[in-house]
C-alpha positions in Angstrom: -32.6 45.5 66.2 -31.3 49.1 65.6 -28.8 49.4 62.6 -30.2 51.2 59.6 -28.6 54.2 58.7 -25.5 53.4 60.9 -21.7 53.1 59.0 -21.0 50.4 57.4 -17.6 48.3 56.7 -15.9 48.4 54.0 -14.6 45.1 54.6 -17.0 43.1 53.4 -16.5 41.0 49.9 -19.5 39.7 48.1 -18.9 36.4 46.0 -22.5 35.5 45.5 -23.5 34.2 42.7 -19.6 33.1 42.0 -19.2 29.7 40.7 -16.7 27.3 42.7 -16.6 24.4 44.9 -15.5 21.2 45.2 -15.4 18.3 42.4 -15.8 14.6 43.2 -17.4 11.7 42.2 -21.0 11.9 42.7 -20.9 15.8 42.4 -22.0 18.5 44.7 -24.9 16.5 46.0 -22.4 13.9 47.4 -20.5 16.4 49.0 -23.2 18.4 50.8 -24.7 15.2 51.9 -21.5 14.3 53.2 -20.8 17.6 55.1 -23.9 17.8 56.6 -23.5 14.1 57.9 -20.0 14.8 59.6 -21.8 18.2 60.9 -24.5 16.3 62.7 -22.2 13.7 63.7 -20.2 16.2 65.8 -17.3 16.5 63.3 -15.6 19.0 61.5 -16.5 19.8 58.4 -13.9 22.3 57.1 -11.9 18.7 58.0 -13.4 16.8 55.2 -13.5 20.1 52.9 -9.7 20.5 52.9 -8.9 17.0 51.9 -11.8 16.6 48.8 -10.0 17.4 45.5 -10.3 21.0 44.6 -12.6 22.5 41.5 -12.5 25.6 39.9 -11.6 28.3 42.1 -14.6 30.8 42.5 -14.8 34.1 40.7 -13.1 32.5 37.5 -16.7 31.1 36.3 -18.5 34.5 35.8 -21.8 35.1 37.6 -24.5 32.9 37.9 -28.2 33.2 36.4 -30.3 34.8 39.3 -33.1 33.2 37.3 -31.5 29.9 36.4 -31.9 26.4 38.1 -29.2 27.1 40.6 -30.5 29.9 42.3 -27.6 31.6 42.9 -28.3 35.4 44.6 -26.0 37.2 42.4 -23.6 39.9 43.9 -25.6 43.1 44.4 -29.2 41.4 44.6 -29.5 41.1 48.1 -28.2 44.5 48.9 -30.6 44.6 52.1 -28.5 41.5 53.6 -25.5 42.6 52.3 -26.1 46.3 54.1 -27.3 44.3 57.2 -23.9 42.5 57.8 -22.0 45.3 56.4 -23.4 47.1 59.6 -22.8 44.7 62.0 -19.6 44.2 61.0 -18.7 48.0 61.2 -20.4 47.7 64.7 -17.6 45.0 65.9 -15.1 46.7 64.1 -15.3 49.9 66.5 -16.1 47.6 69.8 -13.2 45.8 69.1 -10.8 48.5 68.4 -11.9 50.2 71.3 -11.2 47.0 73.7 -7.9 46.1 72.4 -6.9 49.8 72.8 -7.7 49.4 76.1 -5.1 46.4 76.2 -2.6 48.6 74.5 -3.1 46.2 71.6 -3.8 47.0 67.6 -7.4 45.6 66.4 -7.2 44.4 62.8 -10.4 44.3 61.2 -11.1 40.8 59.5 -13.2 40.4 55.8 -15.9 38.9 55.7 -16.9 37.0 52.5 -20.7 36.6 51.5 -21.1 33.8 49.5 -24.1 31.4 47.6 -23.2 27.5 47.6 -19.4 27.2 47.8 -16.7 29.4 47.9 -12.8 28.7 48.3 -11.0 30.0 51.3 -7.4 29.2 53.0 -8.9 26.7 55.1 -10.1 25.2 51.8 -13.5 24.9 49.9 -16.4 25.5 51.8 -20.5 25.0 51.3 -23.2 26.8 52.3 -23.9 23.0 54.3 -20.8 24.0 56.1 -22.5 26.9 58.1 -20.6 30.3 59.2 -17.3 29.9 59.5 -13.8 31.9 60.2 -11.1 31.0 58.6 -7.6 32.0 60.9 -5.4 31.4 57.6 -6.9 34.4 55.7 -8.6 36.1 58.8 -12.0 36.0 56.8 -15.3 35.1 58.0 -17.3 33.2 55.4 -21.3 33.2 55.3 -24.1 32.3 53.4 -27.0 34.5 53.7 -28.9 31.2 53.1 -28.0 30.6 57.0 -30.3 34.0 57.9 -33.4 31.9 56.8 -32.2 28.6 57.9 -31.6 30.3 61.3 -35.4 31.4 61.1 -37.2 28.8 60.0 -35.5 25.8 60.9 -34.2 26.9 64.6 -37.2 29.2 64.7 -35.0 31.8 65.6 -36.1 35.0 64.0 -34.9 38.6 64.0 -32.2 40.7 63.4 -30.2 40.4 66.6 -30.3 36.7 66.2 -28.5 37.1 62.5 -26.0 39.8 64.2 -24.7 37.4 67.6 -24.6 34.9 64.6 -21.5 37.0 62.7 -20.2 38.5 66.4 -19.6 34.7 67.1 -17.2 34.0 64.2 -15.8 37.8 64.9 -14.7 36.4 68.0 -13.1 34.0 66.9 -11.1 36.4 64.9 -10.5 38.0 68.6 -8.9 35.0 69.6 -6.9 34.5 66.4 -5.4 37.9 67.2 -4.7 37.4 70.6 -3.0 34.0 70.0 -5.8 31.8 72.2 -6.8 29.6 69.4 -3.3 28.6 68.8 -2.4 27.9 72.5 -5.5 25.5 72.2 -5.2 24.4 68.9 -1.2 23.2 70.4 -3.0 21.8 73.6 -5.5 19.6 71.3 -2.5 18.0 69.8 -1.5 16.7 72.8 -4.8 15.5 74.1 -6.8 12.5 73.0 -10.2 12.7 71.2 -12.2 13.5 74.0 -10.0 16.3 75.4 -9.9 18.0 72.4 -13.2 18.0 71.8 -13.5 19.5 75.5 -11.2 21.8 74.5 -13.0 22.8 71.3 -16.4 23.5 73.3 -14.5 25.9 75.6 -13.3 27.6 72.7 -16.7 28.1 71.0 -18.2 28.8 74.6 -15.4 31.5 75.2 -16.4 33.0 71.3 -19.9 33.3 72.5 -19.2 35.4 75.5 -17.2 37.2 73.2 -20.5 38.0 71.2 -22.0 39.1 74.5 -19.4 41.5 75.2 -19.4 43.0 71.9 -23.4 43.1 72.4 -22.6 44.8 75.8 -20.8 47.7 74.2 -22.8 48.1 71.2 -26.1 48.7 73.0 -24.2 50.9 75.8 -23.0 52.9 73.1 -25.6 52.5 70.4 -28.9 51.2 71.8 -29.2 48.9 69.2 -31.2 46.7 71.6 -34.8 46.6 71.1 -37.9 44.5 72.7 -37.4 40.7 72.3 -33.8 41.0 71.0 -31.9 39.1 73.7 -35.0 36.6 73.6 -34.0 36.2 70.2 -30.2 35.6 70.3 -30.9 33.0 73.2 -33.1 31.4 70.9 -30.7 31.0 68.4 -27.7 29.9 70.8 -30.1 27.0 72.3 -31.4 26.0 68.7 -27.3 25.3 67.9 -26.4 23.9 71.1 -24.5 20.4 70.4 -27.5 18.4 72.5 -30.5 19.9 70.8 -28.8 19.2 67.5 -27.8 15.7 68.3 -31.2 14.5 70.0 -32.6 16.1 66.3 -30.7 14.1 63.9 -30.1 10.8 65.9 -32.3 10.8 69.1 -29.6 10.5 71.6 -26.7 12.8 73.1 -23.1 12.1 73.3 -21.7 14.5 75.3 -18.1 13.4 74.7 -18.3 14.3 71.4 -19.5 18.0 71.9 -17.1 20.6 70.3 -19.4 24.0 70.4 -20.8 23.3 74.2 -24.4 22.5 75.1 -27.6 24.7 74.5 -27.3 25.9 78.2 -23.7 26.5 78.3 -24.0 28.4 75.1 -27.1 30.7 76.2 -25.3 31.0 79.9 -22.0 32.3 78.5 -23.3 34.9 75.6 -25.8 36.5 78.3 -22.7 36.6 80.8 -20.6 38.3 78.4 -23.7 40.7 77.4 -24.6 41.2 81.2 -20.8 42.0 82.4 -19.1 43.4 78.7 -16.1 42.3 80.8 -13.2 41.8 77.8 -10.4 40.7 79.9 -12.6 37.9 81.9 -13.1 35.8 78.2 -9.7 34.4 79.3 -10.8 32.9 82.7 -13.2 30.5 80.9 -10.2 28.3 80.2 -9.3 28.0 83.9 -12.9 26.8 85.3 -13.5 23.3 86.0 -15.8 21.1 83.9 -18.7 21.4 86.2 -18.3 25.3 86.2 -18.8 25.8 82.4 
């Protein structure tokens, strides 16, 4: 992916190396185990984190020692990684500003928070095990860049464009939030049972994948960011984090009714559809499709 030398967003908030995280009996390790179990079983880790007692707010404890046992990155240490994130975020800002303008709407840039290990969000405390996420309460994307290493080593999805896909997916949730789509889905979920709520969650996540593809389409058309192998890398990432793949790896059985993000096949399909067409206006149509058409 061609990104070096491009504009960097000023909306990156670097909290790496700051102290902060939930406090509970058994310490942070117990929290990590619980979050991983909830995530692997198809639940919502953020719902768990919001129920935990709050500890010291990040930023009040001072920076961690980059060479100490905690392994904190420390603000400014991984500048190349931060530069990459800032460039991708800037590119999403440019694309969505233009797309919203065509709808006679104004795009409001989100902020992206880089953190290490744990941090505070308006949606509650978050740890690295939660994975990248978007918090609509403060319009921020939260990302521990250690996830990029996991993406490459555990999920076998290397390359910058695979990382960019992850960022673009979370920004896609911001787009949904600005347009009121997220609120509509969450309201419908309140009226549905657990299985019905899960199915709506899947559509919301697939729509975010589609929006990530729309971003990539327009970014490449304007700035020629894609190189050979980039699309394959993003597809590998989408495949690796499908609910069916994760459930099969974690417990050896796939339970479709518990899906919250969609199968690998679905995630790949909707990302590539957005990448192929670049049709922002078609994003809403995903909620009009029959289950078999997803």
